[in-house]
C-alpha positions as CSV (number, residue, x, y, z in Angstrom):
1,M,-23.5,28.0,10.5
2,R,-27.1,27.7,11.6
3,W,-26.4,24.1,12.8
4,V,-23.5,25.5,14.9
5,I,-25.8,28.1,16.4
6,A,-28.5,25.5,17.0
7,L,-26.1,23.1,18.7
8,S,-24.7,25.9,20.8
9,L,-28.1,26.8,22.0
10,L,-29.0,23.2,22.8
11,A,-25.8,22.8,24.8
12,A,-26.6,26.0,26.8
13,C,-30.1,24.7,27.6
14,A,-28.6,21.4,28.7
15,A,-26.2,23.1,31.0
16,C,-29.1,25.1,32.6
17,D,-31.4,22.1,33.1
18,R,-29.8,19.2,34.9
19,R,-32.4,16.8,33.6
20,D,-31.1,15.3,30.4
21,P,-33.9,15.4,27.7
22,P,-34.3,12.5,25.3
23,A,-32.1,12.6,22.2
24,D,-35.1,12.8,19.9
25,Q,-36.2,16.0,21.7
26,L,-32.8,17.6,21.1
27,V,-33.0,16.7,17.4
28,Q,-36.5,18.1,17.1
29,K,-35.4,21.4,18.7
30,A,-32.4,21.7,16.4
31,E,-34.6,21.1,13.4
32,E,-37.0,23.8,14.6
33,I,-34.1,26.3,14.7
34,V,-32.7,25.2,11.3
35,E,-36.0,24.9,9.4
36,P,-36.5,28.7,8.8
37,A,-33.4,28.8,6.6
38,A,-35.0,26.5,4.1
39,A,-38.3,28.4,4.0
40,E,-39.2,30.4,0.9
41,P,-38.4,34.1,1.2
42,Q,-41.5,36.0,2.3
43,P,-42.7,39.1,0.4
44,M,-41.9,42.4,1.9
45,G,-45.5,43.5,1.5
46,T,-48.9,42.5,0.0
47,G,-49.1,42.1,-3.8
48,R,-48.0,39.6,-6.4
49,F,-44.8,41.5,-7.1
50,A,-44.0,42.7,-3.6
51,P,-40.2,42.6,-3.2
52,R,-38.5,39.4,-1.8
53,D,-35.0,38.7,-0.7
54,E,-33.8,35.4,-2.1
55,C,-30.1,36.3,-1.8
56,P,-29.3,35.0,1.7
57,K,-29.1,31.5,0.1
58,V,-26.4,32.6,-2.4
59,E,-23.0,31.9,-0.9
60,G,-20.9,35.0,-0.4
61,A,-23.6,37.4,-1.3
62,A,-24.4,38.6,2.2
63,A,-20.9,40.1,2.8
64,F,-20.9,41.7,-0.6
65,R,-24.4,43.3,0.0
66,S,-23.2,44.6,3.3
67,R,-20.3,46.4,1.7
68,L,-22.6,47.6,-1.1
69,A,-25.1,49.0,1.4
70,A,-22.3,50.7,3.4
71,A,-20.9,52.4,0.3
72,V,-24.3,53.7,-0.7
73,R,-25.1,54.9,2.8
74,E,-21.8,56.8,3.0
75,R,-21.8,57.9,-0.7
76,D,-18.3,56.5,-0.9
77,D,-17.1,56.6,-4.5
78,E,-13.9,54.7,-3.8
79,A,-15.7,51.9,-1.9
80,L,-18.3,51.5,-4.7
81,V,-15.8,51.5,-7.5
82,A,-13.8,48.9,-5.6
83,L,-16.9,46.7,-5.6
84,A,-17.3,47.0,-9.4
85,A,-15.8,44.7,-12.0
86,D,-13.2,46.4,-14.3
87,D,-15.5,45.8,-17.2
88,I,-18.8,46.7,-15.5
89,K,-21.6,47.3,-18.0
90,L,-23.3,50.7,-17.5
91,D,-25.6,51.0,-20.5
92,F,-26.5,49.4,-23.8
93,G,-24.0,51.4,-25.7
94,D,-20.3,52.0,-25.0
95,G,-20.6,52.9,-21.4
96,A,-18.5,50.4,-19.4
97,G,-15.6,50.2,-17.0
98,S,-14.8,51.2,-13.5
99,A,-13.4,54.6,-14.7
100,E,-16.7,55.5,-16.3
101,L,-18.5,54.4,-13.2
102,R,-16.4,56.8,-11.1
103,R,-17.1,59.6,-13.6
104,R,-20.8,59.1,-13.5
105,L,-20.9,58.8,-9.7
106,A,-19.3,62.2,-9.5
107,D,-21.7,63.8,-12.0
108,P,-24.9,64.9,-10.2
109,N,-26.8,64.8,-13.4
110,W,-26.7,61.0,-13.3
111,R,-28.0,60.8,-9.7
112,L,-26.6,57.3,-9.4
113,W,-26.4,57.4,-5.6
114,D,-30.2,58.1,-5.4
115,E,-30.8,55.2,-7.9
116,L,-28.7,52.8,-5.9
117,E,-30.5,53.8,-2.7
118,K,-33.9,53.0,-4.3
119,L,-32.7,49.6,-5.5
120,L,-31.6,48.4,-2.1
121,A,-35.1,48.8,-0.8
122,L,-36.6,46.6,-3.5
123,G,-35.4,43.1,-2.7
124,C,-32.8,40.8,-4.2
125,A,-33.1,37.8,-6.6
126,A,-30.9,34.8,-6.9
127,N,-30.3,34.7,-10.6
128,A,-29.8,31.7,-12.9
129,Q,-26.1,32.6,-13.4
130,G,-25.3,31.9,-9.8
131,G,-25.2,35.6,-8.9
132,I,-27.7,38.2,-7.7
133,T,-30.0,40.7,-9.3
134,I,-31.3,43.9,-7.5
135,P,-34.1,44.7,-7.5
136,W,-35.9,41.4,-7.2
137,I,-38.5,42.1,-9.8
138,A,-35.8,42.6,-12.5
139,D,-35.3,38.8,-12.6
140,Q,-38.9,37.8,-12.8
141,E,-41.1,36.9,-15.7
142,M,-43.5,39.7,-16.4
143,P,-47.1,39.3,-17.5
144,V,-46.8,42.1,-20.2
145,A,-46.1,42.1,-23.9
146,R,-44.2,45.4,-23.8
147,P,-41.9,45.7,-20.8
148,D,-41.1,49.3,-21.9
149,A,-44.7,50.3,-21.2
150,A,-45.0,48.5,-17.9
151,M,-44.7,50.1,-14.5
152,L,-44.4,48.5,-11.0
153,V,-46.7,50.1,-8.4
154,T,-44.3,50.5,-5.5
155,G,-46.5,50.2,-2.4
156,E,-49.6,48.8,-0.8
157,N,-53.1,50.1,-1.4
158,V,-51.9,52.8,-3.7
159,P,-55.0,54.9,-4.7
160,V,-56.4,54.7,-8.2
161,H,-58.3,57.9,-9.2
162,S,-60.9,58.5,-11.9
163,A,-59.0,61.6,-13.1
164,P,-55.4,63.0,-12.8
165,D,-56.2,64.7,-9.5
166,A,-55.8,63.6,-5.9
167,A,-59.2,65.1,-5.2
168,A,-60.9,63.0,-7.9
169,P,-63.0,60.0,-6.8
170,Q,-61.0,56.9,-5.9
171,I,-62.0,53.9,-7.9
172,G,-59.7,51.3,-6.4
173,T,-56.3,50.5,-5.1
174,V,-53.2,48.6,-6.3
175,S,-50.7,46.8,-4.2
176,W,-47.2,45.9,-5.6
177,D,-48.5,45.0,-9.0
178,V,-47.7,45.8,-12.7
179,V,-49.7,48.3,-14.7
180,V,-49.3,49.4,-18.3
181,I,-48.9,53.0,-19.3
182,D,-49.7,54.1,-22.9
183,T,-48.0,57.5,-22.9
184,L,-45.7,58.7,-20.1
185,R,-46.1,62.3,-19.3
186,P,-42.9,63.4,-17.6
187,G,-43.3,66.0,-14.9
188,E,-47.0,65.3,-14.5
189,P,-48.1,64.3,-11.0
190,F,-50.4,61.5,-12.3
191,Q,-50.3,58.9,-15.1
192,Q,-53.1,57.1,-16.8
193,V,-52.6,53.4,-16.6
194,A,-54.3,50.1,-17.5
195,L,-54.8,48.2,-14.3
196,P,-54.3,44.5,-13.9
197,D,-58.1,44.0,-14.4
198,G,-58.0,45.9,-17.7
199,N,-59.7,49.0,-16.4
200,L,-58.2,52.5,-16.7
201,G,-57.3,54.8,-13.9
202,F,-54.8,57.4,-12.7
203,I,-52.0,56.7,-10.3
204,A,-49.5,59.1,-8.7
205,T,-46.3,59.2,-10.8
206,D,-44.1,58.9,-7.7
207,A,-45.7,55.5,-7.0
208,L,-44.7,54.1,-10.3
209,R,-41.4,52.6,-11.4
210,S,-40.5,51.4,-14.9
211,L,-39.7,47.7,-15.2
212,L,-36.7,48.9,-17.3
213,D,-35.4,51.3,-14.6
214,Y,-32.0,50.8,-13.0
215,R,-31.0,47.3,-12.0
216,L,-27.8,45.8,-10.7
217,T,-26.2,42.4,-11.1
218,A,-23.3,41.0,-9.2
219,S,-21.5,37.7,-9.1
220,S,-18.4,36.0,-7.9
221,R,-15.4,35.9,-10.2
222,N,-12.4,33.9,-9.0
223,G,-13.6,34.1,-5.5
224,K,-14.3,37.9,-5.5
225,W,-17.8,39.3,-5.6
226,S,-18.2,42.3,-8.0
227,I,-20.9,44.4,-9.6
228,T,-21.0,43.2,-13.3
229,S,-23.7,45.6,-14.5
230,F,-25.6,48.6,-13.3
231,L,-27.9,50.0,-16.0
232,A,-31.3,51.1,-17.1
233,G,-33.2,50.6,-20.4
234,D,-33.2,47.7,-22.8
């Protein structure tokens, strides 16, 4: 498709300029237009685990992601269930199937729409099975021994404080990196974490996301893209 666009643009330029450029110049211009498609996906921020979008290179994934985004934006239960495989995996127990997905979407206690909305802002990985994984970090090797204790700092230059208080002295910042938390304190505004350099500090809870939080996988089965899993935990 990018070659078609490139050639169309070159044809339009040729029609505007009566002077026929050398053929090697036309090839160079076409290559300049096509080359970005082969480039590595750029991080969506600063930091070693800043989200990336690898999925444009996966055939068929773009149209699927567009439908997924529309379903999430409109909170359309029927549209999302239609995108799910009949045997979609929803947890590491018996939770599975499109009927169960429908039930959980309708139950406000699950807050699945909110979880999906968060996922879509965190990039997309092209996984080894030929499908896609959202968020991007869920398909990466992690530099931690215990993924259940690891948290992604979701932002750039997130303040690190010396105490669990926004007024406490700031001792540094973290940008899209992984920190380790010894004991999670639900409901507390700050969590004590081990920083990538090994030092301890406090980071706002709302800037942290568990590496085992919700993630979604999708792939093509018999020519139809479907969500094959949407779950959290391990």
